[in-house]
N, CA, C and O atoms as CSV, one atom per row, in Angstrom:
chain,resi,resn,atom,element,x,y,z
A,1,PRO,N,N,86.838,103.010,101.224
A,1,PRO,CA,C,87.165,102.221,100.202
A,1,PRO,C,C,87.259,102.982,98.981
A,1,PRO,O,O,87.051,104.194,98.929
A,2,ARG,N,N,87.565,102.281,98.029
A,2,ARG,CA,C,88.068,102.984,96.438
A,2,ARG,C,C,86.638,103.826,95.936
A,2,ARG,O,O,86.689,104.896,95.328
A,3,THR,N,N,85.381,103.136,96.308
A,3,THR,CA,C,84.147,104.127,95.871
A,3,THR,C,C,84.088,105.293,96.608
A,3,THR,O,O,83.280,106.147,96.242
A,4,PHE,N,N,84.820,105.511,97.627
A,4,PHE,CA,C,84.678,106.967,98.212
A,4,PHE,C,C,85.756,107.800,97.638
A,4,PHE,O,O,85.586,108.976,97.319
A,5,VAL,N,N,86.901,107.140,97.511
A,5,VAL,CA,C,88.463,108.008,97.177
A,5,VAL,C,C,88.234,108.161,95.557
A,5,VAL,O,O,88.626,109.225,95.078
A,6,ASP,N,N,87.772,107.419,94.867
A,6,ASP,CA,C,88.062,107.648,93.337
A,6,ASP,C,C,87.269,108.809,92.804
A,6,ASP,O,O,87.774,109.371,91.832
A,7,PRO,N,N,86.185,109.254,93.228
A,7,PRO,CA,C,85.458,110.636,92.852
A,7,PRO,C,C,86.026,111.784,93.413
A,7,PRO,O,O,85.699,112.853,92.898
A,8,LEU,N,N,86.836,111.800,94.393
A,8,LEU,CA,C,87.344,112.884,95.099
A,8,LEU,C,C,87.993,113.963,94.033
A,8,LEU,O,O,87.829,115.147,94.323
A,9,PRO,N,N,88.699,113.664,92.852
A,9,PRO,CA,C,89.200,114.581,92.075
A,9,PRO,C,C,88.136,115.471,91.382
A,9,PRO,O,O,88.443,116.612,91.039
A,10,ASP,N,N,86.882,114.975,91.165
A,10,ASP,CA,C,85.795,115.672,90.535
A,10,ASP,C,C,85.115,116.499,91.575
A,10,ASP,O,O,84.476,117.479,91.193
A,11,ILE,N,N,85.187,116.196,92.929
A,11,ILE,CA,C,84.384,116.780,93.818
A,11,ILE,C,C,85.177,117.919,94.573
A,11,ILE,O,O,84.729,119.037,94.829
A,12,VAL,N,N,86.368,117.466,94.869
A,12,VAL,CA,C,87.125,118.590,95.605
A,12,VAL,C,C,87.588,119.950,94.776
A,12,VAL,O,O,88.234,119.781,93.742
A,13,HIS,N,N,87.307,121.134,95.160
A,13,HIS,CA,C,87.904,122.240,94.370
A,13,HIS,C,C,89.465,122.377,94.585
A,13,HIS,O,O,90.128,121.908,95.511
A,14,PRO,N,N,89.937,123.210,93.398
A,14,PRO,CA,C,91.230,123.343,93.608
A,14,PRO,C,C,91.711,124.004,95.082
A,14,PRO,O,O,90.921,124.778,95.623
A,15,GLY,N,N,92.742,123.767,95.609
A,15,GLY,CA,C,92.945,124.321,97.054
A,15,GLY,C,C,92.242,123.598,97.894
A,15,GLY,O,O,92.536,124.016,99.014
A,16,GLY,N,N,91.439,122.707,97.984
A,16,GLY,CA,C,90.582,122.168,98.816
A,16,GLY,C,C,91.536,121.080,99.628
A,16,GLY,O,O,92.526,120.549,99.123
A,17,VAL,N,N,91.132,120.880,100.775
A,17,VAL,CA,C,91.810,119.817,101.617
A,17,VAL,C,C,91.064,118.527,101.963
A,17,VAL,O,O,89.925,118.666,102.407
A,18,VAL,N,N,91.547,117.307,101.824
A,18,VAL,CA,C,90.937,116.118,102.244
A,18,VAL,C,C,91.859,115.431,103.322
A,18,VAL,O,O,93.081,115.338,103.206
A,19,LEU,N,N,91.159,114.984,104.333
A,19,LEU,CA,C,91.678,114.563,105.479
A,19,LEU,C,C,91.277,112.972,105.660
A,19,LEU,O,O,90.081,112.683,105.707
A,20,PHE,N,N,92.207,112.019,105.754
A,20,PHE,CA,C,91.876,110.771,105.991
A,20,PHE,C,C,92.493,110.277,107.429
A,20,PHE,O,O,93.664,110.519,107.724
A,21,VAL,N,N,91.733,109.669,108.171
A,21,VAL,CA,C,92.360,109.162,109.452
A,21,VAL,C,C,91.916,107.726,109.618
A,21,VAL,O,O,90.726,107.424,109.708
A,22,SER,N,N,92.804,106.937,109.653
A,22,SER,CA,C,92.514,105.494,109.713
A,22,SER,C,C,93.815,104.719,110.426
A,22,SER,O,O,95.002,105.032,110.339
A,23,PRO,N,N,93.314,103.798,111.033
A,23,PRO,CA,C,94.490,102.832,111.566
A,23,PRO,C,C,95.014,101.937,110.580
A,23,PRO,O,O,96.056,101.318,110.794
A,24,PHE,N,N,94.306,101.812,109.415
A,24,PHE,CA,C,94.601,100.792,108.204
A,24,PHE,C,C,94.928,99.419,108.727
A,24,PHE,O,O,95.957,98.815,108.426
A,25,SER,N,N,93.969,98.951,109.546
A,25,SER,CA,C,94.102,97.787,110.193
A,25,SER,C,C,92.977,96.803,109.629
A,25,SER,O,O,92.159,96.356,110.434
A,26,TRP,N,N,92.912,96.512,108.531
A,26,TRP,CA,C,91.862,95.716,107.619
A,26,TRP,C,C,92.004,94.328,108.241
A,26,TRP,O,O,93.074,93.761,108.023
A,27,LEU,N,N,91.158,93.737,108.930
A,27,LEU,CA,C,91.170,92.394,109.264
A,27,LEU,C,C,90.243,91.530,108.263
A,27,LEU,O,O,89.090,91.886,108.022
A,28,ALA,N,N,90.736,90.535,107.773
A,28,ALA,CA,C,89.966,89.667,106.689
A,28,ALA,C,C,88.737,89.253,107.362
A,28,ALA,O,O,87.806,88.990,106.601
A,29,GLU,N,N,88.530,89.141,108.563
A,29,GLU,CA,C,87.310,88.653,109.201
A,29,GLU,C,C,86.273,89.683,109.035
A,29,GLU,O,O,85.112,89.281,108.961
A,30,TYR,N,N,86.511,90.999,108.960
A,30,TYR,CA,C,85.645,92.104,109.072
A,30,TYR,C,C,85.640,92.724,107.749
A,30,TYR,O,O,84.687,93.477,107.548
A,31,THR,N,N,86.512,92.578,106.769
A,31,THR,CA,C,86.748,93.272,105.619
A,31,THR,C,C,86.613,92.156,104.475
A,31,THR,O,O,87.601,91.454,104.265
A,32,PRO,N,N,85.461,91.953,103.733
A,32,PRO,CA,C,85.307,90.870,102.846
A,32,PRO,C,C,86.205,91.084,101.715
A,32,PRO,O,O,86.789,90.059,101.364
A,33,ASP,N,N,86.478,92.161,101.038
A,33,ASP,CA,C,87.269,92.233,99.856
A,33,ASP,C,C,88.405,93.251,100.116
A,33,ASP,O,O,88.228,94.462,99.981
A,34,LEU,N,N,89.390,92.790,100.434
A,34,LEU,CA,C,90.718,93.718,100.677
A,34,LEU,C,C,91.216,94.526,99.602
A,34,LEU,O,O,91.908,95.538,99.716
A,35,ASN,N,N,90.721,93.880,98.338
A,35,ASN,CA,C,91.103,94.580,97.220
A,35,ASN,C,C,90.583,96.059,96.951
A,35,ASN,O,O,91.053,96.808,96.096
A,36,ASN,N,N,89.626,96.336,97.744
A,36,ASN,CA,C,88.837,97.592,97.592
A,36,ASN,C,C,89.350,98.605,98.611
A,36,ASN,O,O,88.791,99.701,98.668
A,37,TRP,N,N,90.353,98.329,99.405
A,37,TRP,CA,C,90.738,99.259,100.400
A,37,TRP,C,C,92.214,99.437,100.042
A,37,TRP,O,O,92.954,98.551,99.614
A,38,TYR,N,N,92.524,100.675,100.273
A,38,TYR,CA,C,93.964,101.208,100.106
A,38,TYR,C,C,94.904,100.878,101.354
A,38,TYR,O,O,94.468,100.651,102.483
A,39,THR,N,N,96.239,100.883,101.001
A,39,THR,CA,C,97.300,100.866,102.053
A,39,THR,C,C,97.635,102.291,102.157
A,39,THR,O,O,97.304,102.970,101.186
A,40,PRO,N,N,98.209,102.876,103.108
A,40,PRO,CA,C,98.603,104.064,103.159
A,40,PRO,C,C,99.497,104.614,101.778
A,40,PRO,O,O,99.299,105.683,101.201
A,41,ALA,N,N,100.417,103.695,101.460
A,41,ALA,CA,C,101.271,104.045,100.292
A,41,ALA,C,C,100.369,104.171,99.093
A,41,ALA,O,O,100.455,105.119,98.312
A,42,GLN,N,N,99.504,103.191,98.969
A,42,GLN,CA,C,98.416,103.093,97.696
A,42,GLN,C,C,97.760,104.311,97.783
A,42,GLN,O,O,97.624,105.014,96.782
A,43,LEU,N,N,97.298,104.668,98.974
A,43,LEU,CA,C,96.417,106.014,99.067
A,43,LEU,C,C,97.286,107.366,98.685
A,43,LEU,O,O,96.826,108.334,98.078
A,44,LYS,N,N,98.394,107.254,99.080
A,44,LYS,CA,C,99.514,108.426,98.763
A,44,LYS,C,C,99.599,108.579,97.290
A,44,LYS,O,O,99.493,109.673,96.735
A,45,ASP,N,N,99.813,107.329,96.599
A,45,ASP,CA,C,100.107,107.197,95.269
A,45,ASP,C,C,99.031,107.743,94.439
A,45,ASP,O,O,99.192,108.528,93.505
A,46,HIS,N,N,97.844,107.231,94.887
A,46,HIS,CA,C,96.632,107.554,94.178
A,46,HIS,C,C,96.264,109.042,94.285
A,46,HIS,O,O,95.940,109.687,93.287
A,47,MET,N,N,96.310,109.472,95.288
A,47,MET,CA,C,96.003,110.982,95.494
A,47,MET,C,C,97.038,111.802,94.706
A,47,MET,O,O,96.580,112.761,94.084
A,48,ASN,N,N,98.407,111.570,94.633
A,48,ASN,CA,C,99.318,112.345,94.008
A,48,ASN,C,C,99.097,112.280,92.513
A,48,ASN,O,O,99.292,113.254,91.786
A,49,ALA,N,N,98.647,110.997,92.039
A,49,ALA,CA,C,98.379,110.760,90.675
A,49,ALA,C,C,97.115,111.562,90.080
A,49,ALA,O,O,96.937,111.750,88.877
A,50,ASN,N,N,96.285,111.995,91.088
A,50,ASN,CA,C,95.156,112.843,90.909
A,50,ASN,C,C,95.157,114.256,91.421
A,50,ASN,O,O,94.192,114.892,91.844
A,51,ASN,N,N,96.416,114.637,91.309
A,51,ASN,CA,C,96.672,116.089,91.571
A,51,ASN,C,C,96.314,116.673,92.942
A,51,ASN,O,O,95.673,117.698,93.175
A,52,PHE,N,N,96.835,115.850,93.754
A,52,PHE,CA,C,96.720,116.178,95.260
A,52,PHE,C,C,98.097,115.997,95.871
A,52,PHE,O,O,98.804,115.008,95.673
A,53,ASP,N,N,98.439,117.104,96.680
A,53,ASP,CA,C,99.959,117.188,97.332
A,53,ASP,C,C,99.579,116.650,98.781
A,53,ASP,O,O,98.546,116.963,99.373
A,54,LEU,N,N,100.525,115.830,99.247
A,54,LEU,CA,C,100.487,115.314,100.618
A,54,LEU,C,C,100.936,116.598,101.493
A,54,LEU,O,O,102.039,117.094,101.262
A,55,ILE,N,N,100.108,117.142,102.485
A,55,ILE,CA,C,100.437,118.259,103.378
A,55,ILE,C,C,100.828,117.997,104.845
A,55,ILE,O,O,101.371,118.795,105.608
A,56,ASP,N,N,100.413,116.610,105.118
A,56,ASP,CA,C,100.666,116.145,106.487
A,56,ASP,C,C,100.518,114.659,106.485
A,56,ASP,O,O,99.677,114.139,105.751
A,57,ASP,N,N,101.309,113.923,107.286
A,57,ASP,CA,C,101.238,112.631,107.525
A,57,ASP,C,C,101.852,112.314,108.924
A,57,ASP,O,O,103.063,112.217,109.124
A,58,SER,N,N,100.922,112.171,109.828
A,58,SER,CA,C,101.190,111.977,111.163
A,58,SER,C,C,100.463,110.936,111.819
A,58,SER,O,O,99.535,110.368,111.243
A,59,ASP,N,N,100.845,110.617,113.083
A,59,ASP,CA,C,100.082,109.629,113.901
A,59,ASP,C,C,99.101,110.376,114.798
A,59,ASP,O,O,99.376,111.470,115.289
A,60,MET,N,N,97.891,109.709,115.002
A,60,MET,CA,C,96.911,110.514,115.812
A,60,MET,C,C,96.371,109.473,116.959
A,60,MET,O,O,95.767,108.471,116.573
A,61,PRO,N,N,96.548,109.659,118.168
A,61,PRO,CA,C,96.119,108.674,119.229
A,61,PRO,C,C,94.639,108.660,119.242
A,61,PRO,O,O,93.961,109.678,119.104
A,62,LEU,N,N,94.098,107.310,119.437
A,62,LEU,CA,C,92.787,106.935,119.582
A,62,LEU,C,C,92.598,106.000,120.830
A,62,LEU,O,O,93.175,104.914,120.873
A,63,LEU,N,N,91.759,106.449,121.876
A,63,LEU,CA,C,91.629,105.645,122.978
A,63,LEU,C,C,90.043,104.996,122.713
A,63,LEU,O,O,89.020,105.663,122.559
A,64,ILE,N,N,90.153,103.595,122.710
A,64,ILE,CA,C,88.885,102.813,122.825
A,64,ILE,C,C,88.570,102.276,124.057
A,64,ILE,O,O,89.311,101.515,124.679
A,65,ARG,N,N,87.219,102.750,124.511
A,65,ARG,CA,C,87.014,102.039,125.735
A,65,ARG,C,C,86.055,100.739,125.699
A,65,ARG,O,O,84.869,100.813,125.378
A,66,ASP,N,N,86.696,99.560,126.059
A,66,ASP,CA,C,86.015,98.198,125.905
A,66,ASP,C,C,85.117,98.064,127.058
A,66,ASP,O,O,83.985,97.649,126.811
A,67,HIS,N,N,85.440,98.357,128.353
A,67,HIS,CA,C,84.648,98.581,129.511
A,67,HIS,C,C,85.246,99.565,130.537
A,67,HIS,O,O,86.229,100.267,130.298
A,68,ALA,N,N,84.624,99.555,131.602
A,68,ALA,CA,C,85.080,100.333,132.790
A,68,ALA,C,C,86.625,100.275,133.098
A,68,ALA,O,O,87.252,101.252,133.507
A,69,ARG,N,N,87.175,99.046,132.864
A,69,ARG,CA,C,88.481,99.043,133.515
A,69,ARG,C,C,89.433,98.570,132.290
A,69,ARG,O,O,90.561,98.170,132.579
A,70,LYS,N,N,89.010,98.601,130.886
A,70,LYS,CA,C,89.873,98.196,129.965
A,70,LYS,C,C,89.789,99.121,128.831
A,70,LYS,O,O,88.662,99.413,128.432
A,71,TYR,N,N,90.889,99.659,128.211
A,71,TYR,CA,C,90.864,100.562,127.322
A,71,TYR,C,C,91.938,99.990,126.316
A,71,TYR,O,O,92.842,99.240,126.686
A,72,GLN,N,N,91.755,100.425,124.957
A,72,GLN,CA,C,92.898,100.115,123.902
A,72,GLN,C,C,93.397,101.658,123.554
A,72,GLN,O,O,92.602,102.586,123.407
A,73,LEU,N,N,94.631,101.769,123.460
A,73,LEU,CA,C,95.258,102.992,122.801
A,73,LEU,C,C,95.833,102.426,121.416
A,73,LEU,O,O,96.497,101.391,121.355
A,74,ILE,N,N,95.516,103.194,120.349
A,74,ILE,CA,C,95.952,102.697,119.111
A,74,ILE,C,C,96.353,104.179,118.607
A,74,ILE,O,O,96.007,105.221,119.163
A,75,PHE,N,N,97.151,104.071,117.442
A,75,PHE,CA,C,97.437,105.439,116.808
A,75,PHE,C,C,97.183,105.290,115.338
A,75,PHE,O,O,97.891,104.565,114.639
A,76,SER,N,N,96.192,105.964,114.882
A,76,SER,CA,C,95.753,106.133,113.485
A,76,SER,C,C,96.799,106.929,112.488
A,76,SER,O,O,97.674,107.678,112.923
A,77,ASN,N,N,96.634,106.721,111.414
A,77,ASN,CA,C,97.569,107.282,110.558
A,77,ASN,C,C,96.720,108.478,109.961
A,77,ASN,O,O,95.713,108.185,109.315
A,78,ALA,N,N,97.043,109.731,110.127
A,78,ALA,CA,C,96.300,110.905,109.525
A,78,ALA,C,C,97.070,111.518,108.437
A,78,ALA,O,O,98.150,112.079,108.621
A,79,LEU,N,N,96.487,111.397,107.290
A,79,LEU,CA,C,96.951,111.931,106.035
A,79,LEU,C,C,96.105,113.098,105.450
A,79,LEU,O,O,94.893,112.919,105.335
A,80,ALA,N,N,96.653,114.268,105.077
A,80,ALA,CA,C,96.079,115.376,104.812
A,80,ALA,C,C,96.648,115.641,103.465
A,80,ALA,O,O,97.868,115.657,103.300
A,81,PHE,N,N,95.683,115.881,102.349
A,81,PHE,CA,C,96.134,116.221,100.875
A,81,PHE,C,C,95.295,117.447,100.428
A,81,PHE,O,O,94.083,117.567,100.608
A,82,LYS,N,N,96.118,118.347,99.814
A,82,LYS,CA,C,95.506,119.314,99.198
A,82,LYS,C,C,95.496,119.357,97.800
A,82,LYS,O,O,96.473,118.914,97.195
A,83,LYS,N,N,94.497,119.846,97.165
A,83,LYS,CA,C,94.368,119.615,95.730
A,83,LYS,C,C,95.140,120.695,95.002
A,83,LYS,O,O,94.940,121.851,95.373
A,84,LYS,N,N,95.926,120.493,94.096
A,84,LYS,CA,C,96.735,121.424,93.432
A,84,LYS,C,C,95.825,122.416,92.734
A,84,LYS,O,O,94.737,122.014,92.321
A,85,LYS,N,N,96.203,123.744,92.564
A,85,LYS,CA,C,95.603,124.572,91.928
A,85,LYS,C,C,96.193,124.649,90.321
A,85,LYS,O,O,97.391,124.441,90.127
A,86,PHE,N,N,95.445,124.902,89.394
A,86,PHE,CA,C,95.703,124.838,87.964
A,86,PHE,C,C,96.247,126.291,87.448
A,86,PHE,O,O,96.529,126.459,86.261
């Protein structure tokens, strides 16, 4: 959520890397306030506006085992940002 992302410009040193891995599948029944969560485009814009360059945007597979005979294969969005050096 925004409470984690917003202070990153003050925490990460120049040249530091931040990695987000998320399926960005916020369901209203589990996420009470969707306004506090970023979409991938919003996250990219926010990080860019705070002196971070996008260095990787890729899909990362994730296998969830529901039980012995049922699995879910999903692909999370992996976004890597590097803080600009001044």
